[in-house]
Structure formats: C-alpha cells, structure tokens
PDB file as gemmi writes it, atoms N, CA and C in Angstrom:
CRYST1    1.000    1.000    1.000  90.00  90.00  90.00 P 1                      
ATOM      1  N   MET A   1    -154.350 161.062 -25.232  1.00  0.00           N  
ATOM      2  CA  MET A   1    -153.786 160.553 -26.463  1.00  0.00           C  
ATOM      3  C   MET A   1    -153.142 159.186 -26.230  1.00  0.00           C  
ATOM      4  N   LEU A   2    -152.336 159.039 -25.174  1.00  0.00           N  
ATOM      5  CA  LEU A   2    -151.781 157.743 -24.812  1.00  0.00           C  
ATOM      6  C   LEU A   2    -152.659 157.130 -23.737  1.00  0.00           C  
ATOM      7  N   SER A   3    -153.109 155.882 -23.971  1.00  0.00           N  
ATOM      8  CA  SER A   3    -153.996 155.267 -22.997  1.00  0.00           C  
ATOM      9  C   SER A   3    -153.664 153.788 -22.854  1.00  0.00           C  
ATOM     10  N   PRO A   4    -153.347 153.323 -21.633  1.00  0.00           N  
ATOM     11  CA  PRO A   4    -153.086 151.894 -21.432  1.00  0.00           C  
ATOM     12  C   PRO A   4    -154.394 151.105 -21.503  1.00  0.00           C  
ATOM     13  N   ASP A   5    -154.360 149.916 -22.143  1.00  0.00           N  
ATOM     14  CA  ASP A   5    -155.569 149.102 -22.202  1.00  0.00           C  
ATOM     15  C   ASP A   5    -155.543 148.089 -21.065  1.00  0.00           C  
ATOM     16  N   ALA A   6    -156.462 147.126 -21.087  1.00  0.00           N  
ATOM     17  CA  ALA A   6    -156.593 146.165 -19.994  1.00  0.00           C  
ATOM     18  C   ALA A   6    -155.337 145.312 -19.819  1.00  0.00           C  
ATOM     19  N   ASP A   7    -154.611 145.051 -20.899  1.00  0.00           N  
ATOM     20  CA  ASP A   7    -153.408 144.225 -20.818  1.00  0.00           C  
ATOM     21  C   ASP A   7    -152.165 145.020 -20.435  1.00  0.00           C  
ATOM     22  N   GLY A   8    -152.297 146.338 -20.321  1.00  0.00           N  
ATOM     23  CA  GLY A   8    -151.165 147.165 -19.966  1.00  0.00           C  
ATOM     24  C   GLY A   8    -150.428 147.742 -21.149  1.00  0.00           C  
ATOM     25  N   TYR A   9    -150.871 147.396 -22.356  1.00  0.00           N  
ATOM     26  CA  TYR A   9    -150.243 147.969 -23.550  1.00  0.00           C  
ATOM     27  C   TYR A   9    -150.712 149.401 -23.740  1.00  0.00           C  
ATOM     28  N   ILE A  10    -149.811 150.254 -24.174  1.00  0.00           N  
ATOM     29  CA  ILE A  10    -150.159 151.654 -24.406  1.00  0.00           C  
ATOM     30  C   ILE A  10    -150.456 151.840 -25.884  1.00  0.00           C  
ATOM     31  N   THR A  11    -151.630 152.363 -26.160  1.00  0.00           N  
ATOM     32  CA  THR A  11    -152.005 152.612 -27.553  1.00  0.00           C  
ATOM     33  C   THR A  11    -151.951 154.101 -27.820  1.00  0.00           C  
ATOM     34  N   LEU A  12    -151.593 154.436 -29.037  1.00  0.00           N  
ATOM     35  CA  LEU A  12    -151.493 155.834 -29.443  1.00  0.00           C  
ATOM     36  C   LEU A  12    -152.615 156.125 -30.416  1.00  0.00           C  
ATOM     37  N   ASN A  13    -153.577 156.927 -29.980  1.00  0.00           N  
ATOM     38  CA  ASN A  13    -154.711 157.259 -30.830  1.00  0.00           C  
ATOM     39  C   ASN A  13    -154.453 158.590 -31.515  1.00  0.00           C  
ATOM     40  N   VAL A  14    -154.343 158.545 -32.841  1.00  0.00           N  
ATOM     41  CA  VAL A  14    -154.063 159.757 -33.603  1.00  0.00           C  
ATOM     42  C   VAL A  14    -155.021 159.863 -34.776  1.00  0.00           C  
ATOM     43  N   THR A  15    -155.158 161.059 -35.287  1.00  0.00           N  
ATOM     44  CA  THR A  15    -155.979 161.266 -36.476  1.00  0.00           C  
ATOM     45  C   THR A  15    -155.199 160.777 -37.695  1.00  0.00           C  
ATOM     46  N   PRO A  16    -155.866 160.490 -38.801  1.00  0.00           N  
ATOM     47  CA  PRO A  16    -155.151 159.994 -39.987  1.00  0.00           C  
ATOM     48  C   PRO A  16    -154.030 160.920 -40.455  1.00  0.00           C  
ATOM     49  N   SER A  17    -154.226 162.229 -40.381  1.00  0.00           N  
ATOM     50  CA  SER A  17    -153.179 163.149 -40.824  1.00  0.00           C  
ATOM     51  C   SER A  17    -151.960 163.076 -39.908  1.00  0.00           C  
ATOM     52  N   ALA A  18    -152.192 162.899 -38.609  1.00  0.00           N  
ATOM     53  CA  ALA A  18    -151.078 162.776 -37.671  1.00  0.00           C  
ATOM     54  C   ALA A  18    -150.433 161.396 -37.782  1.00  0.00           C  
ATOM     55  N   ALA A  19    -151.224 160.391 -38.161  1.00  0.00           N  
ATOM     56  CA  ALA A  19    -150.685 159.034 -38.270  1.00  0.00           C  
ATOM     57  C   ALA A  19    -149.628 158.950 -39.360  1.00  0.00           C  
ATOM     58  N   VAL A  20    -149.748 159.771 -40.382  1.00  0.00           N  
ATOM     59  CA  VAL A  20    -148.772 159.752 -41.476  1.00  0.00           C  
ATOM     60  C   VAL A  20    -147.380 160.071 -40.953  1.00  0.00           C  
ATOM     61  N   SER A  21    -147.269 160.992 -40.004  1.00  0.00           N  
ATOM     62  CA  SER A  21    -145.966 161.382 -39.488  1.00  0.00           C  
ATOM     63  C   SER A  21    -145.371 160.320 -38.565  1.00  0.00           C  
ATOM     64  N   PHE A  22    -146.203 159.385 -38.082  1.00  0.00           N  
ATOM     65  CA  PHE A  22    -145.709 158.344 -37.187  1.00  0.00           C  
ATOM     66  C   PHE A  22    -145.314 157.070 -37.930  1.00  0.00           C  
ATOM     67  N   VAL A  23    -145.532 157.028 -39.249  1.00  0.00           N  
ATOM     68  CA  VAL A  23    -145.254 155.805 -40.001  1.00  0.00           C  
ATOM     69  C   VAL A  23    -143.787 155.420 -39.880  1.00  0.00           C  
ATOM     70  N   GLY A  24    -142.874 156.383 -40.047  1.00  0.00           N  
ATOM     71  CA  GLY A  24    -141.452 156.080 -39.973  1.00  0.00           C  
ATOM     72  C   GLY A  24    -141.025 155.616 -38.594  1.00  0.00           C  
ATOM     73  N   ALA A  25    -141.630 156.151 -37.547  1.00  0.00           N  
ATOM     74  CA  ALA A  25    -141.250 155.782 -36.187  1.00  0.00           C  
ATOM     75  C   ALA A  25    -141.854 154.437 -35.789  1.00  0.00           C  
ATOM     76  N   ALA A  26    -143.049 154.127 -36.289  1.00  0.00           N  
ATOM     77  CA  ALA A  26    -143.732 152.902 -35.888  1.00  0.00           C  
ATOM     78  C   ALA A  26    -143.161 151.680 -36.591  1.00  0.00           C  
ATOM     79  N   ASP A  27    -142.769 151.822 -37.854  1.00  0.00           N  
ATOM     80  CA  ASP A  27    -142.279 150.696 -38.636  1.00  0.00           C  
ATOM     81  C   ASP A  27    -140.758 150.761 -38.711  1.00  0.00           C  
ATOM     82  N   ARG A  28    -140.075 149.866 -38.015  1.00  0.00           N  
ATOM     83  CA  ARG A  28    -138.613 149.897 -37.955  1.00  0.00           C  
ATOM     84  C   ARG A  28    -137.975 149.534 -39.294  1.00  0.00           C  
ATOM     85  N   SER A  29    -138.698 148.823 -40.156  1.00  0.00           N  
ATOM     86  CA  SER A  29    -138.125 148.469 -41.455  1.00  0.00           C  
ATOM     87  C   SER A  29    -138.207 149.636 -42.434  1.00  0.00           C  
ATOM     88  N   ALA A  30    -138.993 150.637 -42.096  1.00  0.00           N  
ATOM     89  CA  ALA A  30    -139.142 151.799 -42.976  1.00  0.00           C  
ATOM     90  C   ALA A  30    -137.913 152.697 -42.862  1.00  0.00           C  
ATOM     91  N   SER A  31    -137.806 153.629 -43.750  1.00  0.00           N  
ATOM     92  CA  SER A  31    -136.684 154.565 -43.747  1.00  0.00           C  
ATOM     93  C   SER A  31    -136.718 155.425 -42.488  1.00  0.00           C  
ATOM     94  N   GLN A  32    -135.552 155.736 -41.962  1.00  0.00           N  
ATOM     95  CA  GLN A  32    -135.463 156.570 -40.759  1.00  0.00           C  
ATOM     96  C   GLN A  32    -135.243 158.033 -41.125  1.00  0.00           C  
ATOM     97  N   PHE A  33    -135.677 158.438 -42.312  1.00  0.00           N  
ATOM     98  CA  PHE A  33    -135.427 159.801 -42.779  1.00  0.00           C  
ATOM     99  C   PHE A  33    -135.928 160.873 -41.813  1.00  0.00           C  
ATOM    100  N   PRO A  34    -137.149 160.768 -41.258  1.00  0.00           N  
ATOM    101  CA  PRO A  34    -137.597 161.833 -40.333  1.00  0.00           C  
ATOM    102  C   PRO A  34    -136.661 162.000 -39.136  1.00  0.00           C  
ATOM    103  N   THR A  35    -136.171 160.889 -38.576  1.00  0.00           N  
ATOM    104  CA  THR A  35    -135.269 160.957 -37.424  1.00  0.00           C  
ATOM    105  C   THR A  35    -133.934 161.576 -37.823  1.00  0.00           C  
ATOM    106  N   VAL A  36    -133.389 161.142 -38.943  1.00  0.00           N  
ATOM    107  CA  VAL A  36    -132.109 161.682 -39.415  1.00  0.00           C  
ATOM    108  C   VAL A  36    -132.243 163.173 -39.704  1.00  0.00           C  
ATOM    109  N   PHE A  37    -133.348 163.551 -40.336  1.00  0.00           N  
ATOM    110  CA  PHE A  37    -133.583 164.965 -40.644  1.00  0.00           C  
ATOM    111  C   PHE A  37    -133.655 165.791 -39.363  1.00  0.00           C  
ATOM    112  N   ALA A  38    -134.341 165.276 -38.336  1.00  0.00           N  
ATOM    113  CA  ALA A  38    -134.466 166.004 -37.074  1.00  0.00           C  
ATOM    114  C   ALA A  38    -133.107 166.173 -36.397  1.00  0.00           C  
ATOM    115  N   VAL A  39    -132.273 165.142 -36.438  1.00  0.00           N  
ATOM    116  CA  VAL A  39    -130.945 165.216 -35.811  1.00  0.00           C  
ATOM    117  C   VAL A  39    -130.068 166.228 -36.540  1.00  0.00           C  
ATOM    118  N   ILE A  40    -130.098 166.193 -37.885  1.00  0.00           N  
ATOM    119  CA  ILE A  40    -129.297 167.146 -38.662  1.00  0.00           C  
ATOM    120  C   ILE A  40    -129.773 168.572 -38.413  1.00  0.00           C  
ATOM    121  N   LEU A  41    -131.088 168.763 -38.371  1.00  0.00           N  
ATOM    122  CA  LEU A  41    -131.640 170.097 -38.128  1.00  0.00           C  
ATOM    123  C   LEU A  41    -131.235 170.605 -36.745  1.00  0.00           C  
ATOM    124  N   ALA A  42    -131.303 169.742 -35.736  1.00  0.00           N  
ATOM    125  CA  ALA A  42    -130.906 170.135 -34.383  1.00  0.00           C  
ATOM    126  C   ALA A  42    -129.425 170.505 -34.332  1.00  0.00           C  
ATOM    127  N   ALA A  43    -128.587 169.747 -35.040  1.00  0.00           N  
ATOM    128  CA  ALA A  43    -127.151 170.042 -35.065  1.00  0.00           C  
ATOM    129  C   ALA A  43    -126.875 171.382 -35.736  1.00  0.00           C  
ATOM    130  N   LEU A  44    -127.575 171.664 -36.831  1.00  0.00           N  
ATOM    131  CA  LEU A  44    -127.381 172.945 -37.516  1.00  0.00           C  
ATOM    132  C   LEU A  44    -127.810 174.117 -36.639  1.00  0.00           C  
ATOM    133  N   ILE A  45    -128.937 173.960 -35.949  1.00  0.00           N  
ATOM    134  CA  ILE A  45    -129.407 175.028 -35.057  1.00  0.00           C  
ATOM    135  C   ILE A  45    -128.384 175.265 -33.951  1.00  0.00           C  
ATOM    136  N   LEU A  46    -127.839 174.176 -33.402  1.00  0.00           N  
ATOM    137  CA  LEU A  46    -126.835 174.296 -32.343  1.00  0.00           C  
ATOM    138  C   LEU A  46    -125.583 175.003 -32.853  1.00  0.00           C  
ATOM    139  N   LEU A  47    -125.153 174.672 -34.068  1.00  0.00           N  
ATOM    140  CA  LEU A  47    -123.979 175.334 -34.641  1.00  0.00           C  
ATOM    141  C   LEU A  47    -124.215 176.825 -34.848  1.00  0.00           C  
ATOM    142  N   VAL A  48    -125.404 177.193 -35.285  1.00  0.00           N  
ATOM    143  CA  VAL A  48    -125.729 178.611 -35.476  1.00  0.00           C  
ATOM    144  C   VAL A  48    -125.693 179.346 -34.143  1.00  0.00           C  
ATOM    145  N   ILE A  49    -126.248 178.733 -33.105  1.00  0.00           N  
ATOM    146  CA  ILE A  49    -126.247 179.365 -31.778  1.00  0.00           C  
ATOM    147  C   ILE A  49    -124.812 179.560 -31.289  1.00  0.00           C  
ATOM    148  N   ILE A  50    -123.966 178.525 -31.457  1.00  0.00           N  
ATOM    149  CA  ILE A  50    -122.569 178.628 -31.027  1.00  0.00           C  
ATOM    150  C   ILE A  50    -121.842 179.718 -31.815  1.00  0.00           C  
ATOM    151  N   ALA A  51    -122.112 179.800 -33.121  1.00  0.00           N  
ATOM    152  CA  ALA A  51    -121.469 180.824 -33.947  1.00  0.00           C  
ATOM    153  C   ALA A  51    -121.884 182.226 -33.514  1.00  0.00           C  
ATOM    154  N   VAL A  52    -123.159 182.419 -33.235  1.00  0.00           N  
ATOM    155  CA  VAL A  52    -123.648 183.740 -32.809  1.00  0.00           C  
ATOM    156  C   VAL A  52    -123.013 184.137 -31.483  1.00  0.00           C  
ATOM    157  N   ILE A  53    -122.911 183.194 -30.552  1.00  0.00           N  
ATOM    158  CA  ILE A  53    -122.282 183.492 -29.259  1.00  0.00           C  
ATOM    159  C   ILE A  53    -120.805 183.837 -29.463  1.00  0.00           C  
ATOM    160  N   GLY A  54    -120.119 183.082 -30.324  1.00  0.00           N  
ATOM    161  CA  GLY A  54    -118.704 183.344 -30.587  1.00  0.00           C  
ATOM    162  C   GLY A  54    -118.477 184.700 -31.220  1.00  0.00           C  
ATOM    163  N   ILE A  55    -119.300 185.072 -32.182  1.00  0.00           N  
ATOM    164  CA  ILE A  55    -119.156 186.376 -32.844  1.00  0.00           C  
ATOM    165  C   ILE A  55    -119.432 187.510 -31.860  1.00  0.00           C  
ATOM    166  N   SER A  56    -120.467 187.352 -31.034  1.00  0.00           N  
ATOM    167  CA  SER A  56    -120.799 188.425 -30.095  1.00  0.00           C  
ATOM    168  C   SER A  56    -119.706 188.593 -29.038  1.00  0.00           C  
ATOM    169  N   ARG A  57    -119.058 187.498 -28.634  1.00  0.00           N  
ATOM    170  CA  ARG A  57    -117.965 187.606 -27.656  1.00  0.00           C  
ATOM    171  C   ARG A  57    -116.749 188.280 -28.273  1.00  0.00           C  
ATOM    172  N   ARG A  58    -116.466 187.973 -29.533  1.00  0.00           N  
ATOM    173  CA  ARG A  58    -115.299 188.556 -30.203  1.00  0.00           C  
ATOM    174  C   ARG A  58    -115.469 190.065 -30.361  1.00  0.00           C  
ATOM    175  N   ARG A  59    -116.666 190.515 -30.651  1.00  0.00           N  
ATOM    176  CA  ARG A  59    -116.903 191.955 -30.822  1.00  0.00           C  
ATOM    177  C   ARG A  59    -116.787 192.699 -29.500  1.00  0.00           C  
ATOM    178  N   ARG A  60    -117.155 192.033 -28.409  1.00  0.00           N  
ATOM    179  CA  ARG A  60    -117.153 192.684 -27.108  1.00  0.00           C  
ATOM    180  C   ARG A  60    -115.735 192.903 -26.593  1.00  0.00           C  
ATOM    181  N   VAL A  61    -114.837 191.972 -26.862  1.00  0.00           N  
ATOM    182  CA  VAL A  61    -113.479 192.027 -26.299  1.00  0.00           C  
ATOM    183  C   VAL A  61    -112.599 193.045 -26.985  1.00  0.00           C  
TER     184      VAL A  61                                                      
END                                                                             
C-alpha cells in the first residue's frame, strides 16, 4: 500500500472508497473533524474503562 518511488517520496495507493476517508488527513485546510471525532471517542472509551474498574474495585472491598 505504501511504496517509495524513485525520488524517495512515499505514495499511498488507495481505492476511491478508501480515498474518501483520507481527504481530511491529506488536506490540511480541510476540516479536522475525523481526527477530533477519533480523539473524543478514544477519551470516552478510556473513561468507561476507568469507571468499570472503579466500580468493580468498590464492590470487592
């Protein structure tokens, strides 16, 4: 998928459907919504994991 060319530049060859998801990452002037969404989602998942661990410890003690 990633292949360096003769000049040393790395090109990313993707199908058109996959290219749509890379538009936000490739164009810096575009909205960063996918990145922001991923960070928020990761934070929420982390909070849920911490809450589950906290509840399970409280019940055990």
